[in-house]
C-alpha positions in Angstrom: 9.2 -6.3 16.0 7.3 -4.7 13.2 8.6 -5.0 9.6 9.5 -1.8 8.1 9.3 -1.0 4.0 10.1 2.6 2.1 7.5 3.6 0.4 9.4 5.2 -2.9 6.4 7.3 -3.8 7.2 9.6 -1.0 10.9 8.7 0.5 14.2 9.3 -1.1 13.0 11.6 -3.3 16.7 13.3 -3.3 18.0 10.3 -5.4 16.5 9.5 -8.9 13.8 6.3 -8.6 15.9 3.8 -9.3 18.7 4.6 -7.1 15.9 4.5 -4.1 16.7 0.7 -3.8 20.2 1.1 -2.9 19.3 3.9 -0.7 17.0 2.3 1.1 19.4 -0.8 1.4 21.6 1.1 3.2 19.5 2.5 5.5 18.4 -0.8 6.6 15.1 -1.4 5.2 14.4 -5.2 3.9 11.5 -4.1 1.9 9.8 -1.4 -0.6 6.5 -0.3 -2.0 5.2 2.5 -4.3 2.4 3.3 -6.1 2.2 3.1 -9.6 5.5 1.6 -11.1 4.5 1.4 -14.7 6.3 4.4 -16.3 9.3 2.2 -15.5 10.1 -0.9 -17.0 9.9 -4.0 -14.7 13.3 -5.8 -15.7 15.0 -2.5 -14.2 12.7 -2.6 -11.0 13.4 -6.1 -10.6 17.1 -5.5 -11.0 17.3 -2.9 -8.1 15.4 -5.4 -6.2 17.4 -8.3 -6.7 20.9 -6.3 -6.4 20.0 -5.0 -3.2 18.0 -7.9 -1.8 14.8 -6.1 -1.2 11.5 -7.5 -1.3 8.6 -5.8 -3.4 5.4 -6.1 -0.8 3.2 -3.7 -2.1 1.8 -2.5 -6.0 -1.3 -0.6 -6.9 -3.1 -0.8 -9.9 -3.1 1.8 -12.7 -4.2 4.8 -11.2 -4.9 6.7 -14.7 -3.7 10.8 -14.8 -2.7 11.6 -11.0 -2.0 15.3 -11.9 -5.6 15.6 -13.1 -7.5 14.4 -10.7 -7.7 10.4 -11.5 -7.4 8.0 -9.2 -7.7 4.1 -10.3 -11.0 3.1 -12.2 -12.5 0.0 -10.5 -15.5 2.5 -9.6 -15.8 4.6 -12.3 -18.5 4.3 -14.6 -17.2 3.9 -18.9 -13.3 3.3 -18.0 -13.9 -0.1 -17.5 -11.4 -0.8 -20.3 -8.6 1.0 -18.7 -9.8 -1.0 -15.3 -9.3 -4.1 -17.3 -6.4 -3.4 -19.0 -4.5 -1.8 -15.7 -5.3 -5.4 -14.2 -3.3 -7.2 -17.0 -0.7 -4.8 -16.2 -0.3 -5.1 -12.6 -0.3 -8.7 -12.7 2.8 -8.5 -15.1 4.5 -6.4 -13.1 3.5 -8.2 -9.6 4.5 -11.7 -10.9 8.2 -10.1 -12.0 8.5 -8.3 -8.9 7.4 -11.3 -6.7 4.6 -9.0 -4.9 1.6 -10.8 -3.4 -0.7 -7.5 -2.7 -1.9 -4.8 -4.8 -3.9 -2.5 -3.9 -6.8 -1.9 -6.6 -7.3 1.8 -6.4 -11.2 2.7 -6.7 -11.2 6.2 -8.3 -13.8 9.0 -7.9 -17.3 8.4 -7.5 -20.3 8.1 -5.7 -20.2 6.0 -2.6 -23.9 6.1 -2.2 -24.8 5.0 -5.9 -25.8 1.4 -6.2 -24.6 1.2 -10.0 -21.3 2.2 -8.6 -21.2 0.0 -5.7 -21.8 -2.7 -7.7 -19.2 -1.9 -10.5 -16.9 -1.7 -7.8 -17.8 -5.0 -6.2 -17.8 -7.2 -9.5 -14.7 -5.2 -10.1 -12.8 -6.4 -7.6 -13.9 -9.7 -7.9 -12.7 -9.6 -11.3 -9.1 -9.1 -9.8 -9.3 -11.3 -7.1 -10.5 -14.4 -8.7 -7.2 -13.5 -11.5 -4.9 -12.9 -8.6 -5.7 -15.9 -6.8 -4.1 -18.4 -8.9 -0.9 -16.4 -9.1 -1.1 -16.3 -5.2 -1.9 -12.4 -4.9 -3.9 -10.4 -2.6 -6.4 -7.5 -3.7 -6.3 -4.9 -1.3 -8.7 -2.2 -0.7 -7.5 1.0 1.0 -9.9 3.7 2.9 -8.6 6.7 1.8 -9.5 10.2 4.0 -11.9 12.7 2.6 -9.8 15.9 3.7 -6.9 14.4 1.5 -9.1 12.7 -1.7 -12.5 14.2 -1.1 -14.4 12.6 -4.1 -12.8 9.2 -3.7 -15.0 6.5 -3.6 -14.1 4.5 -0.3 -13.4 6.7 2.8 -13.6 4.6 6.0 -12.8 1.2 7.1 -16.5 0.4 8.2 -17.1 0.8 4.5 -14.0 -1.2 3.3 -15.3 -3.9 5.7 -18.7 -4.1 4.3 -17.4 -4.0 0.7 -14.9 -7.0 1.3 -17.8 -8.9 3.0 -20.0 -7.9 0.2 -17.1 -9.2 -2.1 -16.8 -12.4 -0.6 -13.0 -13.7 -1.7 -10.9 -15.1 0.8 -7.6 -13.3 -0.7 -9.8 -9.6 -0.6 -8.0 -8.1 2.3 -7.6 -4.6 4.0 -4.9 -1.7 3.8 -4.9 -0.1 7.0 -3.5 3.1 6.7 -3.1 4.5 10.2 -2.3 8.3 8.7 -5.8 8.4 6.6 -8.0 6.3 9.6 -6.6 8.8 11.8 -7.6 11.6 9.9 -10.9 10.0 9.0 -11.9 8.3 12.0 -9.5 8.3 15.0 -9.5 5.5 17.7 -7.0 3.5 16.3 -6.0 1.2 18.5 -9.5 -0.5 18.2 -9.7 -0.7 14.4 -6.4 -2.3 14.9 -8.0 -5.1 17.3 -10.9 -5.1 15.7 -9.9 -5.2 11.6 -6.9 -7.6 12.6 -8.7 -10.6 10.6 -9.0 -8.3 7.7 -5.6 -6.5 7.4 -2.9 -7.3 5.1 -0.8 -4.1 4.8 -0.6 -1.5 7.2 0.7 2.2 6.5 2.1 5.1 8.9 2.9 8.9 8.4 2.7 11.6 11.1 -0.6 14.0 11.6 -0.9 16.6 10.2 1.4 17.1 7.5 1.9 13.7 6.9 5.5 13.6 8.0 7.9 11.2 10.0 5.6 8.9 12.3 7.4 10.4 15.5 5.6 14.2 14.5 2.3 15.0 15.5 -0.4 13.5 17.3 -0.2 9.8 16.4 1.9 7.8 19.0 2.9 5.1 16.4 5.7 3.8 18.9 2.9 2.4 21.1 0.6 1.8 18.0 3.7 -0.6 16.6 3.5 -2.2 19.5 -0.3 -3.0 19.8 0.7 -4.2 16.1 3.0 -6.5 17.6 0.8 -7.5 20.8 -1.8 -8.8 18.5 0.1 -10.6 16.2 0.1 -8.7 13.3 3.0 -10.4 10.6 2.7 -8.2 7.8 4.6 -5.4 6.8 4.2 -1.7 7.8 4.8 0.8 4.8 6.1 3.9 5.3 3.9 6.3 3.5 5.2 9.5 4.6 6.8 12.9 3.3 9.8 13.4 5.1 10.1 16.7 6.6 13.9 17.4 5.4 16.5 14.5 4.0 15.0 11.2 4.1 18.0 9.7 5.8 18.3 12.2 8.5 14.6 11.9 9.7 15.0 8.1 9.8 15.9 8.4 13.8 12.8 7.2 14.4 13.0 3.9 12.7 16.1 2.9 13.9 14.8 0.3 16.6 13.1 -1.4 13.6 15.9 -1.6 11.0 18.9 -3.7 10.1 22.2 -2.8 8.9 23.1 -6.3 8.4 24.0 -7.4 5.0 21.2 -9.5 3.9 22.2 -12.8 1.9 18.8 -14.1 1.7 17.1 -15.7 -1.4 15.3 -14.2 -4.1 11.8 -15.7 -3.9 10.2 -17.7 -6.5 8.5 -16.1 -9.3 4.7 -16.0 -8.6 2.8 -18.6 -11.0 
């Protein structure tokens, strides 16, 4: 059975950010993810997770000024200091929030430039080496060129080649099936071929990036494929609800639980 995580960057926008933990738990989610939480104190986030018995399953390295088009720094010339300082901050948050997966954002850069590729490889290696003693994985996410035309990493084949070149066991793939559908299609084949590299999956309907039960992709089928091939990670719901978040969750009912959770909070990563 797929394990769903609520994405707070897009979902539960009806309430303030810190109220989304309670809203997600009441809706039946057991885990959450969000892009860059660094404007909120880590102890406030930890309190939200702990109060509602939620797991933090994904973070992203600081991306810079999103409103002005910045999308991270791992591949960006002249922004090495921002990358390194952002990496240190991401580690602080990941450890306190017990999160073992961090998406290392590449930024807007020329994927054909050898110096840019080498910079990106070295930076991801740096992140992976810093993460490894803490049990954290560094994730690479291809993002489609329609939504993010200048981004360094667009396709799963590019990500696979980079993972092989980076050559670190804790560097893995964040497979966003929405982005993959827009950029490449052939989703079931991608899942089966890339399975050994996949650490995290995300979903959204296409087009419009609304609920997964709307649009051209049969997610009931694909979630079954993930089960059939033995994928045991989380599936992040990174979509923009077409209306009220909870009202649009009918598609997720078979995968969510409303049973009160009494599990033990995982230990702090060290």
